[in-house]
C-alpha positions as CSV (number, residue, x, y, z in Angstrom):
1,X,-34.3,-20.8,-2.9
2,X,-35.9,-18.4,-0.5
3,X,-35.7,-14.5,-1.1
4,X,-32.3,-13.0,0.3
5,X,-32.8,-11.2,4.0
6,X,-31.2,-7.8,4.1
7,X,-29.1,-7.2,7.2
8,X,-30.0,-4.9,9.9
9,X,-26.7,-3.9,11.4
10,X,-27.7,-0.7,12.7
11,X,-28.0,-2.0,16.3
12,X,-24.1,-3.5,16.1
13,X,-23.0,-0.4,14.7
14,X,-24.6,1.8,17.0
15,X,-23.1,-0.3,20.2
16,X,-19.6,-0.5,18.5
17,X,-19.7,3.5,18.1
18,X,-20.7,3.8,21.7
19,X,-17.9,1.7,23.0
20,X,-15.0,3.8,20.4
21,X,-16.7,7.0,21.8
22,X,-15.4,5.5,25.6
23,X,-11.7,4.7,23.6
24,X,-11.6,8.2,22.1
25,X,-12.4,9.6,25.8
26,X,-9.1,7.4,27.2
27,X,-7.2,8.4,23.9
28,X,-8.2,12.0,24.5
29,X,-6.6,11.6,27.9
30,X,-3.7,9.7,27.6
31,X,-2.5,10.6,24.4
32,X,-3.8,14.0,24.0
33,X,-5.2,13.0,20.7
34,X,-7.8,10.1,19.4
35,X,-6.7,7.4,17.0
36,X,-5.8,8.3,13.5
37,X,-7.4,6.0,10.6
38,X,-4.0,4.4,10.0
39,X,-3.6,3.9,13.9
40,X,-7.2,2.2,13.9
41,X,-6.1,0.0,10.8
42,X,-2.7,-1.5,12.5
43,X,-5.3,-2.3,15.3
44,X,-7.4,-3.8,13.6
45,X,-4.9,-5.7,11.3
46,X,-2.9,-6.7,14.7
47,X,-6.3,-8.7,15.7
48,X,-7.1,-10.4,12.2
49,X,-3.5,-11.5,12.3
50,X,-4.2,-12.9,15.7
51,X,-7.1,-14.8,14.3
52,X,-4.9,-16.7,12.3
53,X,-2.7,-17.7,15.0
54,X,-6.2,-18.9,17.2
55,X,-7.2,-20.9,14.4
56,X,-4.0,-22.9,14.6
57,X,-4.5,-23.0,18.3
58,X,-8.1,-24.4,17.5
59,X,-6.5,-26.9,15.4
60,X,-3.7,-27.7,18.1
61,X,-0.5,-26.9,16.1
62,X,0.1,-23.6,18.0
63,X,-0.3,-23.0,21.5
64,X,-1.9,-20.3,23.6
65,X,-3.1,-19.9,27.1
66,X,-7.1,-20.1,27.2
67,X,-9.7,-21.7,25.3
68,X,-8.8,-21.0,21.6
69,X,-13.0,-21.2,20.5
70,X,-13.6,-18.5,23.1
71,X,-10.6,-16.4,22.0
72,X,-12.2,-16.7,18.5
73,X,-15.4,-15.5,19.4
74,X,-13.8,-12.2,21.0
75,X,-11.4,-11.3,18.2
76,X,-13.9,-12.0,15.4
77,X,-16.0,-9.6,17.6
78,X,-13.7,-7.4,18.1
79,X,-13.2,-7.2,14.1
80,X,-16.6,-6.7,13.4
81,X,-16.2,-3.3,15.7
82,X,-13.4,-2.3,13.8
83,X,-15.3,-2.7,10.7
84,X,-17.7,-0.5,12.0
85,X,-15.5,1.9,13.5
86,X,-13.5,2.3,10.2
87,X,-16.6,2.5,7.9
88,X,-17.8,5.2,10.2
89,X,-14.9,7.2,10.0
90,X,-14.4,6.9,6.1
91,X,-18.4,8.2,6.4
92,X,-19.5,4.2,4.6
93,X,-22.9,2.9,5.8
94,X,-22.4,-0.6,6.4
95,X,-25.7,-1.7,6.3
96,X,-26.1,-0.5,2.7
97,X,-22.8,-1.4,1.4
98,X,-23.2,-4.9,3.2
99,X,-26.8,-5.4,1.3
100,X,-25.4,-3.9,-2.0
101,X,-22.3,-6.3,-1.8
102,X,-24.3,-9.4,-1.0
103,X,-26.8,-8.7,-3.5
104,X,-24.2,-8.2,-6.4
105,X,-22.4,-11.4,-5.0
106,X,-25.7,-13.3,-4.8
107,X,-26.7,-12.2,-8.2
108,X,-23.5,-13.5,-10.0
109,X,-23.7,-16.7,-7.9
110,X,-27.2,-17.4,-8.6
111,X,-26.3,-17.0,-12.6
112,X,-23.4,-19.2,-12.0
113,X,-25.1,-22.0,-10.3
114,X,-28.1,-22.3,-12.6
115,X,-25.9,-21.7,-15.7
């Protein structure tokens, strides 16, 4: 098996945070405050739930307006955006956390597969 590659997520994170900064301007203007961590998590949870419905739509068991695959691309990308935003708010370096987590999981799976 080839050596594991470490994902460079910094560019995606930077783009996500640029978009979040624009949302914060609107939130401040419209609500007088930016969303709390809890509000951000509710938004993320809502999108994750919708992904479940889109999977059903893609399988033909749930009717939606629009193209389920295009909607899935959008919601999965948006979910990644939420993760970057939440990680930033919680002072977690997602590139480092992702790579550490994948290394740990990969090590366990390599041992189990070779077992």
